[in-house]
NUKOLBA-216532 format. One line per field, with one value per residue (C-alpha): residue number from 1; chain; x, y, z. Coordinates in nm, 4 decimals. Example, Ala and Ser with C-alpha at 12.3 -4.5 7.8 and 13.67 -1.06 7.14 Angstrom:
num <- (1, 2)
cadena <- (A, A)
east <- (1.2300, 1.3670)
north <- (-0.4500, -0.1060)
up <- (0.7800, 0.7140)
This chain:
num <- (1, 2, 3, 4, 5, 6, 7, 8, 9, 10, 11, 12, 13, 14, 15, 16, 17, 18, 19, 20, 21, 22, 23, 24, 25, 26, 27, 28, 29, 30, 31, 32, 33, 34, 35, 36, 37, 38, 39, 40, 41, 42, 43, 44, 45, 46, 47, 48, 49, 50, 51, 52, 53, 54, 55, 56, 57, 58, 59, 60, 61, 62, 63, 64, 65, 66, 67, 68, 69, 70, 71, 72, 73, 74, 75, 76, 77, 78, 79, 80, 81, 82, 83, 84, 85, 86, 87, 88, 89, 90, 91, 92, 93, 94, 95, 96, 97, 98, 99, 100, 101, 102, 103, 104, 105, 106, 107, 108, 109, 110, 111, 112, 113, 114, 115, 116, 117, 118, 119, 120, 121, 122, 123, 124, 125, 126, 127, 128, 129, 130, 131, 132, 133, 134, 135, 136, 137, 138, 139, 140, 141, 142, 143, 144, 145, 146, 147, 148, 149, 150, 151, 152, 153, 154, 155, 156, 157, 158, 159, 160, 161, 162, 163, 164, 165, 166, 167, 168, 169, 170, 171, 172, 173, 174, 175, 176, 177, 178, 179, 180, 181, 182, 183, 184, 185, 186, 187, 188, 189, 190, 191, 192, 193, 194, 195, 196, 197, 198, 199, 200, 201, 202, 203, 204, 205, 206, 207, 208, 209, 210, 211, 212, 213, 214, 215, 216, 217, 218, 219, 220, 221, 222, 223, 224, 225, 226, 227, 228, 229, 230, 231, 232, 233, 234, 235, 236, 237, 238, 239, 240, 241, 242, 243, 244, 245, 246, 247, 248, 249, 250, 251, 252, 253, 254, 255, 256, 257, 258, 259, 260, 261, 262, 263, 264, 265, 266, 267, 268, 269, 270, 271, 272, 273, 274, 275, 276, 277, 278, 279, 280, 281, 282, 283, 284, 285, 286, 287, 288, 289, 290, 291, 292, 293, 294, 295, 296, 297, 298, 299, 300, 301, 302, 303, 304, 305, 306, 307, 308, 309, 310, 311, 312, 313, 314, 315, 316, 317, 318, 319, 320, 321, 322, 323, 324, 325, 326, 327, 328, 329, 330, 331, 332, 333, 334, 335, 336, 337, 338, 339, 340, 341, 342, 343, 344, 345, 346, 347, 348, 349, 350, 351, 352, 353, 354, 355, 356, 357, 358, 359, 360, 361, 362, 363, 364, 365, 366, 367, 368, 369, 370, 371, 372, 373, 374, 375, 376, 377, 378, 379, 380, 381, 382, 383, 384, 385, 386, 387, 388, 389, 390, 391, 392, 393, 394, 395, 396, 397, 398, 399, 400, 401, 402, 403, 404, 405, 406, 407, 408, 409, 410, 411, 412, 413, 414, 415, 416, 417, 418, 419, 420, 421, 422, 423, 424)
cadena <- (A, A, A, A, A, A, A, A, A, A, A, A, A, A, A, A, A, A, A, A, A, A, A, A, A, A, A, A, A, A, A, A, A, A, A, A, A, A, A, A, A, A, A, A, A, A, A, A, A, A, A, A, A, A, A, A, A, A, A, A, A, A, A, A, A, A, A, A, A, A, A, A, A, A, A, A, A, A, A, A, A, A, A, A, A, A, A, A, A, A, A, A, A, A, A, A, A, A, A, A, A, A, A, A, A, A, A, A, A, A, A, A, A, A, A, A, A, A, A, A, A, A, A, A, A, A, A, A, A, A, A, A, A, A, A, A, A, A, A, A, A, A, A, A, A, A, A, A, A, A, A, A, A, A, A, A, A, A, A, A, A, A, A, A, A, A, A, A, A, A, A, A, A, A, A, A, A, A, A, A, A, A, A, A, A, A, A, A, A, A, A, A, A, A, A, A, A, A, A, A, A, A, A, A, A, A, A, A, A, A, A, A, A, A, A, A, A, A, A, A, A, A, A, A, A, A, A, A, A, A, A, A, A, A, A, A, A, A, A, A, A, A, A, A, A, A, A, A, A, A, A, A, A, A, A, A, A, A, A, A, A, A, A, A, A, A, A, A, A, A, A, A, A, A, A, A, A, A, A, A, A, A, A, A, A, A, A, A, A, A, A, A, A, A, A, A, A, A, A, A, A, A, A, A, A, A, A, A, A, A, A, A, A, A, A, A, A, A, A, A, A, A, A, A, A, A, A, A, A, A, A, A, A, A, A, A, A, A, A, A, A, A, A, A, A, A, A, A, A, A, A, A, A, A, A, A, A, A, A, A, A, A, A, A, A, A, A, A, A, A, A, A, A, A, A, A, A, A, A, A, A, A, A, A, A, A, A, A, A, A, A, A, A, A, A, A, A, A, A, A, A, A, A, A, A, A, A, A, A, A, A, A, A, A, A, A, A, A, A, A, A, A, A, A)
east <- (-7.6381, -7.7937, -7.9689, -7.6357, -7.4715, -7.7560, -7.7108, -7.3350, -7.3803, -7.6364, -7.4098, -7.1173, -7.3273, -7.4524, -7.0948, -6.9780, -7.2664, -7.2038, -6.8315, -6.8967, -7.1390, -6.8869, -6.6156, -6.8226, -6.9372, -6.5778, -6.4634, -6.7302, -6.6466, -6.2797, -6.3809, -6.5955, -6.4587, -6.2979, -6.4557, -6.3249, -6.4084, -6.1447, -6.0965, -6.1798, -6.1368, -5.9970, -5.8121, -5.8612, -5.8758, -6.2230, -6.3506, -6.2344, -6.5302, -6.7680, -6.9692, -7.1812, -7.4298, -7.4638, -7.6006, -7.3755, -7.5641, -7.3758, -7.4627, -7.8376, -7.7667, -7.7012, -7.4758, -7.5017, -7.1817, -7.0259, -6.7892, -6.5342, -6.2039, -6.0317, -6.2261, -6.5394, -6.6782, -6.9389, -7.2026, -7.0975, -6.7424, -6.8465, -6.8545, -7.1984, -7.1037, -6.9519, -7.2812, -7.4726, -7.2301, -7.1055, -7.2532, -7.0280, -7.1479, -7.5135, -7.6741, -7.7290, -7.8413, -7.7533, -7.3888, -7.2640, -7.4402, -7.2370, -6.9158, -7.0176, -7.1116, -6.7698, -6.5947, -6.8123, -6.9843, -7.0747, -7.2395, -7.4197, -7.5388, -7.9039, -7.9656, -7.9140, -8.2559, -8.2184, -8.0873, -7.7120, -7.4548, -7.0873, -6.8801, -6.5189, -6.5841, -6.9045, -7.1271, -7.4798, -7.7940, -8.1499, -8.4748, -8.8367, -8.9676, -9.3420, -9.4862, -9.8259, -10.0851, -10.4571, -10.5206, -10.2977, -10.3742, -10.2357, -9.8982, -9.6821, -9.3255, -8.9829, -8.6373, -8.3880, -8.0360, -7.7283, -7.3799, -7.0429, -6.7280, -6.4791, -6.1790, -6.2651, -6.4959, -6.7494, -7.1177, -7.4096, -7.7845, -8.0803, -8.4410, -8.6294, -9.0080, -9.1472, -9.4415, -9.7805, -9.9185, -10.2110, -9.9879, -10.0081, -9.6780, -9.3458, -8.9893, -8.6439, -8.4923, -8.1727, -7.9449, -7.6765, -7.4716, -7.3731, -7.1634, -7.3771, -7.7000, -7.8419, -8.0632, -8.3116, -8.5343, -8.8645, -9.1107, -9.4776, -9.7676, -10.1394, -10.2162, -10.5758, -10.7242, -10.6858, -10.3106, -10.3308, -10.1188, -10.3722, -10.0999, -9.7201, -9.4542, -9.0908, -9.0014, -8.6504, -8.5965, -8.3123, -8.1992, -7.9601, -7.6949, -7.6260, -7.9881, -8.0915, -8.4187, -8.5804, -8.5179, -8.6847, -8.8353, -8.9109, -9.1293, -8.9695, -9.1764, -9.2278, -9.4723, -9.7411, -9.9554, -10.1963, -10.5620, -10.8650, -10.7401, -10.3728, -10.1294, -9.7743, -9.5043, -9.1693, -8.8487, -8.4980, -8.2648, -8.0446, -7.6830, -7.3977, -7.2392, -7.5723, -7.4339, -7.1677, -7.2072, -7.3809, -7.4933, -7.8117, -8.0917, -8.1973, -8.5596, -8.7624, -9.1163, -9.3906, -9.7379, -9.9767, -10.3160, -10.5497, -10.8788, -10.9606, -10.9295, -11.2108, -11.5824, -11.8286, -11.8929, -11.5214, -11.4432, -11.1475, -11.2312, -11.0235, -11.2339, -11.5741, -11.5397, -11.4341, -11.5127, -11.2943, -11.0926, -10.7959, -10.6589, -10.6263, -10.3004, -10.2157, -10.0768, -9.7651, -9.8601, -9.5426, -9.1946, -8.9413, -8.5941, -8.5948, -8.2762, -8.3063, -8.0012, -7.9616, -7.7523, -7.9906, -8.3227, -8.3269, -8.5111, -8.4031, -8.6020, -8.6376, -8.8708, -8.7699, -8.8955, -9.2161, -9.2056, -9.2792, -9.4631, -9.1986, -8.8839, -8.7138, -8.6252, -8.3836, -8.2443, -7.9027, -7.6825, -7.3062, -7.1457, -7.2223, -7.4247, -7.7742, -7.8159, -8.1455, -8.1512, -8.4137, -8.3561, -8.5667, -8.2981, -8.1630, -8.0782, -7.9998, -8.1057, -7.8856, -7.9217, -7.6887, -7.8119, -7.6012, -7.6833, -7.6080, -7.8952, -8.0765, -7.9716, -7.9158, -7.5401, -7.5435, -7.7535, -7.6513, -7.7941, -7.5999, -7.7246, -7.6469, -7.5037, -7.2607, -7.1558, -7.0919, -7.3646, -7.6901, -7.8776, -7.8466, -7.9521, -7.9427, -7.7642, -7.5773, -7.4188, -7.0709, -6.8651, -6.7826, -6.9219, -7.2513, -7.2262, -7.4265, -7.4748, -7.4526, -7.4846, -7.2670, -7.2621, -7.4038, -7.1229, -7.1887, -7.0205, -7.0132, -6.9591, -6.8689, -6.9899, -6.8353, -7.1205, -6.9437, -7.0107, -7.1514, -6.8477, -6.7634, -6.4737, -6.4477, -6.5769, -6.5192, -6.6325, -6.6510, -6.3796, -6.2052, -5.8378, -5.6642, -5.9181, -5.9474, -6.1899, -6.4596, -6.4596, -6.4532, -6.7555, -6.9394, -6.8644, -6.9520, -7.2863, -7.3715, -7.3466, -7.6542, -7.6120, -7.9002, -7.7703, -7.4778, -7.3549, -7.0565, -6.8553, -6.5932)
north <- (-6.3874, -6.0445, -6.1571, -6.2775, -5.9447, -5.7580, -5.9726, -5.9157, -5.5410, -5.5313, -5.7193, -5.4917, -5.1804, -5.3194, -5.3997, -5.0470, -4.8862, -5.1111, -5.0335, -4.6596, -4.6900, -4.8866, -4.6324, -4.3391, -4.5242, -4.6118, -4.2592, -4.1185, -4.3748, -4.2766, -3.9361, -4.0705, -3.9791, -4.2450, -4.2256, -4.4475, -4.5351, -4.3954, -4.4337, -4.1463, -4.3466, -4.6966, -4.9406, -4.9051, -5.2867, -5.2601, -5.1194, -5.4185, -5.6040, -5.3157, -5.2046, -4.8916, -4.9201, -4.5653, -4.3475, -4.0803, -3.7863, -3.5996, -3.3929, -3.4494, -3.8224, -4.0871, -4.3837, -4.6773, -4.7450, -4.9479, -4.7686, -4.9643, -4.8971, -4.9777, -4.7275, -4.7061, -4.9489, -4.8020, -5.0073, -4.8798, -5.0046, -5.3633, -5.6037, -5.7446, -6.1020, -5.9783, -5.8099, -6.1310, -6.3663, -6.1617, -6.3842, -6.2403, -5.8890, -5.9100, -6.1955, -5.9909, -6.1977, -6.5247, -6.4278, -6.7618, -6.9317, -6.7127, -6.8269, -7.1922, -7.1526, -7.0073, -7.2885, -7.5817, -7.4752, -7.8256, -7.9247, -7.5911, -7.5507, -7.4432, -7.5235, -7.1933, -7.1861, -7.4564, -7.4906, -7.5509, -7.6600, -7.5961, -7.7771, -7.8950, -8.2141, -8.1734, -7.9326, -8.0565, -7.9380, -8.0144, -7.9468, -8.0517, -8.2223, -8.2608, -8.5887, -8.5599, -8.8322, -8.8388, -8.5103, -8.2597, -7.9959, -8.2085, -8.3527, -8.5547, -8.4373, -8.5868, -8.4586, -8.4561, -8.4608, -8.3938, -8.4207, -8.3195, -8.4672, -8.1792, -8.4122, -8.6445, -8.4191, -8.7030, -8.6489, -8.8654, -8.8107, -8.9743, -8.9056, -8.9524, -8.9356, -8.6543, -8.7605, -8.6282, -8.3277, -8.0868, -7.7917, -7.6409, -7.4505, -7.6258, -7.4978, -7.5963, -7.3093, -7.4677, -7.7652, -7.9094, -8.2303, -8.4191, -8.7208, -8.9407, -8.7566, -8.4505, -8.2178, -8.0407, -7.7643, -7.7417, -7.4560, -7.5489, -7.3063, -7.3161, -7.0007, -6.8923, -6.7326, -6.3949, -6.4505, -6.5089, -6.7810, -7.0063, -7.2332, -7.2237, -7.4557, -7.5613, -7.9301, -8.0770, -8.3979, -8.6462, -8.7940, -9.0895, -9.0739, -9.4477, -9.5626, -9.2662, -9.2119, -9.0061, -9.1688, -8.9134, -8.5684, -8.3113, -8.0017, -7.6820, -7.5752, -7.1972, -7.2183, -7.0508, -7.1271, -6.9632, -6.9425, -6.7173, -6.3661, -6.4757, -6.5336, -6.6719, -6.5446, -6.7249, -6.6180, -6.7545, -6.4845, -6.3644, -6.4768, -6.3610, -6.7069, -6.8883, -7.1939, -7.2618, -7.5203, -7.4156, -7.6005, -7.3947, -7.2302, -6.8721, -6.7805, -6.4610, -6.5359, -6.2713, -6.3198, -6.0915, -5.9799, -6.0032, -6.0009, -5.6502, -5.7746, -6.0280, -5.9608, -6.1635, -6.4016, -6.4846, -6.3045, -6.0731, -5.7162, -5.5892, -5.7927, -5.7409, -5.3661, -5.2691, -4.8999, -4.8587, -4.5382, -4.6930, -5.0468, -5.2035, -5.3839, -5.6710, -5.5529, -5.7179, -5.8613, -6.0604, -6.0619, -6.3319, -6.4589, -6.8390, -7.0502, -7.4215, -7.6380, -7.9243, -8.1434, -8.1488, -8.0320, -7.7639, -7.4372, -7.1049, -6.7875, -6.4297, -6.1392, -5.8750, -5.5146, -5.4682, -5.2918, -4.9197, -4.7633, -4.5000, -4.7089, -4.9865, -5.3000, -5.5821, -5.8994, -6.0368, -6.3218, -6.3141, -6.6217, -6.6350, -6.3110, -6.2168, -5.8424, -5.6573, -5.3072, -5.0350, -4.7037, -4.3949, -4.2219, -4.0200, -4.2933, -4.6646, -4.8816, -5.1906, -5.5048, -5.8041, -6.1511, -6.4616, -6.7332, -6.9983, -6.9104, -6.6059, -6.3949, -6.0199, -5.9485, -5.5701, -5.2790, -4.9438, -4.6378, -4.4737, -4.1336, -3.9571, -3.6698, -3.8931, -4.0523, -3.7070, -3.7563, -3.5970, -3.9238, -4.3011, -4.5107, -4.8794, -5.1479, -5.4545, -5.7518, -5.8824, -6.1752, -5.9923, -5.6396, -5.4522, -5.1729, -4.8502, -4.6184, -4.2526, -3.9087, -3.6261, -3.2793, -3.4327, -3.6911, -4.0673, -4.2235, -4.5642, -4.6911, -5.0413, -5.1711, -5.4652, -5.7125, -5.8451, -5.5318, -5.2647, -5.0349, -4.8309, -5.0041, -4.7975, -4.4881, -4.4052, -4.1695, -4.1544, -3.9293, -3.8534, -3.7744, -3.5330, -3.2492, -2.9255, -2.8899, -2.7101, -2.9741, -3.2516, -3.1018, -3.0735, -3.4321, -3.5795, -3.3987, -3.5824, -3.9249, -4.0918, -4.4202, -4.6664, -4.9621, -5.1024, -5.4619, -5.6795, -5.9188, -6.1523)
up <- (-0.4069, -0.3654, -0.0460, 0.0983, 0.0101, 0.1856, 0.4960, 0.4950, 0.4495, 0.7307, 0.9681, 0.8834, 0.9450, 1.2780, 1.3811, 1.2960, 1.4869, 1.7889, 1.7805, 1.7683, 2.0613, 2.2677, 2.1835, 2.3051, 2.6180, 2.7061, 2.6278, 2.8575, 3.1252, 3.1247, 3.2649, 3.5444, 3.8898, 4.1068, 4.4499, 4.7264, 5.0843, 5.3238, 5.6991, 5.9339, 6.2550, 6.3023, 6.0779, 5.7001, 5.6776, 5.8332, 5.5022, 5.2968, 5.1527, 5.2195, 4.9137, 4.8740, 4.5876, 4.4611, 4.1845, 4.0324, 3.8789, 3.6075, 3.2995, 3.3419, 3.3222, 3.5847, 3.6334, 3.8712, 4.0597, 4.3381, 4.5748, 4.7778, 4.9518, 4.6188, 4.4084, 4.1963, 3.9421, 3.7082, 3.5345, 3.1907, 3.2485, 3.3001, 3.0027, 2.9289, 3.0193, 3.3436, 3.4359, 3.3696, 3.5422, 3.8365, 4.1077, 4.3766, 4.3175, 4.2349, 4.4292, 4.7442, 5.0347, 4.8563, 4.8235, 4.9685, 4.6757, 4.4404, 4.6063, 4.5872, 4.2206, 4.1418, 4.3334, 4.2207, 3.8947, 3.7787, 4.1083, 4.1418, 3.7821, 3.7725, 4.1403, 4.3243, 4.4909, 4.7541, 5.1092, 5.1357, 5.3923, 5.3233, 5.5865, 5.5969, 5.3976, 5.1980, 5.0102, 5.0793, 4.9019, 5.0150, 4.8319, 4.8713, 4.5575, 4.4953, 4.3691, 4.2016, 4.2266, 4.1491, 4.3321, 4.1548, 4.4189, 4.7025, 4.6062, 4.8443, 4.9094, 4.9547, 5.0360, 4.7547, 4.8984, 4.6795, 4.8309, 4.6862, 4.8413, 4.8439, 4.8583, 4.5713, 4.3685, 4.3470, 4.4211, 4.5335, 4.5496, 4.7187, 4.8111, 5.1366, 5.1705, 5.3837, 5.6047, 5.4954, 5.6825, 5.6828, 5.5943, 5.2444, 5.2599, 5.3249, 5.2957, 5.4232, 5.6236, 5.7598, 5.7070, 5.9365, 5.9530, 6.2653, 6.1686, 5.9435, 6.0244, 5.8476, 6.0505, 5.8203, 5.9614, 5.7727, 5.8131, 5.7773, 5.7345, 5.6646, 5.4663, 5.4099, 5.0998, 5.2724, 5.3128, 5.6877, 5.8482, 6.0214, 6.1614, 6.1668, 6.3002, 6.2614, 6.2569, 6.2646, 6.0638, 6.1156, 5.7835, 5.8065, 5.5340, 5.5462, 5.5375, 5.3177, 5.5014, 5.7774, 6.1154, 6.3442, 6.3814, 6.6512, 6.6629, 6.7930, 7.0933, 7.1104, 7.3984, 7.1862, 6.8848, 6.6426, 6.7364, 6.7302, 6.6640, 6.6768, 6.3956, 6.4331, 6.1983, 6.1992, 6.0239, 6.0380, 6.1698, 5.8830, 5.9133, 5.6906, 5.6588, 5.6498, 5.4657, 5.7304, 6.0106, 6.3319, 6.6425, 6.6740, 6.4777, 6.5572, 6.4865, 6.5092, 6.6245, 6.6174, 6.7607, 6.5734, 6.7029, 6.4028, 6.5936, 6.4703, 6.1108, 6.1495, 6.1391, 6.3473, 6.0583, 6.0414, 5.7175, 5.6826, 5.7757, 5.4864, 5.2417, 5.4041, 5.4221, 5.0719, 5.1310, 5.4410, 5.4289, 5.6117, 5.5836, 5.9272, 5.9955, 6.2331, 6.5668, 6.7117, 7.0518, 7.1231, 6.9759, 7.0601, 6.9852, 6.9871, 6.9834, 6.9011, 6.9848, 6.7399, 6.9681, 7.2642, 7.1190, 7.3882, 7.3196, 7.4687, 7.4135, 7.5261, 7.4593, 7.2047, 7.1859, 6.9901, 6.6535, 6.6253, 6.3279, 6.2471, 6.2909, 6.0967, 6.2908, 6.2049, 6.3568, 6.2552, 6.3693, 6.3537, 6.5124, 6.8871, 6.8928, 6.7732, 6.7180, 6.7358, 6.5857, 6.5581, 6.3853, 6.3231, 6.1160, 6.4081, 6.6583, 6.6498, 6.9435, 6.9654, 7.1777, 7.1707, 7.2740, 7.3298, 7.0761, 7.3403, 7.5754, 7.4217, 7.7232, 7.6825, 7.6704, 7.6174, 7.4955, 7.3505, 7.1826, 6.8979, 6.7867, 6.4605, 6.6619, 6.8532, 6.5219, 6.3739, 6.1153, 6.0091, 5.9676, 6.0021, 5.7033, 5.6241, 5.8247, 5.6982, 5.8722, 5.7956, 5.9262, 6.2507, 6.2201, 6.1988, 5.9395, 5.9327, 5.6359, 5.7429, 5.5883, 5.7183, 5.5596, 5.2426, 5.2216, 5.2400, 5.5429, 5.7125, 6.0647, 6.1874, 6.5227, 6.7090, 6.7789, 7.0896, 7.2952, 7.0619, 7.0587, 6.7475, 6.5680, 6.2502, 6.0758, 5.7114, 5.4366, 5.0598, 4.9182, 4.5901, 4.5287, 4.2934, 4.2963, 4.4939, 4.7854, 4.5868, 4.3143, 4.5744, 4.7469, 4.4149, 4.3118, 4.6512, 4.6476, 4.3240, 4.4899, 4.6329, 4.8210, 4.7847, 4.9866, 5.1823, 5.1624, 5.2542, 5.0405, 5.1765)
């Protein structure tokens, strides 16, 4: 009986301490300033869905926060379960998976890390499953396909064997459906012990939904391949709605010159010369945008600018346009390419001075806008660019209401923006 009383007393004390802590946290949170994102130029609706992840410094302490057009949400104000389960807010680049999980929790449970297609009739998931035989280091693989009928809520699953290959790295990078055929894009790589990609390729598999098996495949022809002193790096171009149907696949292909990293005996220079004062890096020799059309198997490509050491470079796709950006903090070079034929549609240069800012920070892609994070007179700002022609569609700034100018200036100076993102 005494032991039970001790347990009860301990639980009561823990509850009281927790309650006091929550009370003080909520009391402190009630005095936190409500920043918001306001329009300086253009329609305020442009700011909807835009999120600035920020850090608010106050009283020698700090607080993580998200600033939107509606106001500010501080980390301390969020219930614990909300922080754990907020898929919409905290899954970053896999945001479409968060939406699907909220809409179809039973189908999505525990299966976030796969390739998905969300079309008008089905949610389709594809994964590569290993099958281990005698040699545990060389498993065979097969597609696992799961399909959810949106109309009936019923699901079906099947598996289809993937042909054996010499490649040690395999991953699905895109999934599309054309009638009763699934098109699955698989990236293959041979990666050496030194981390170098000895070979790389993309292969498109046709999977028949009626026969539940692979009925054909085709290699995407880039017109180049890895070889002595050359390494091919392939990435799918990031797309905001990457689970939605598309008739083409956009790829970024870089040909890297690694000849200076190899010694005459074929070993990596970085490994052979352990006492080198500077680590040598691969040099970009070619940079391409490659568009593969699923319906015809046609490949369109064009050359992209090479990377520069003191500038950040990104490639985004938004619907019919692929955007290339390069920024050194003071200017943003922007090129728009048509996704239909990879042809250059426009090019522009946006400087911090023209944007009325001191510096240009991160970029983010939305459904139909390219967003830029700016800093102007110490205040976080944003700009939205129309990907169709590169014109400035919106400019906004973080502000706070109900305080005088001196206090506003003080509070705004305590905000530091770490990233910019878009939620639909």
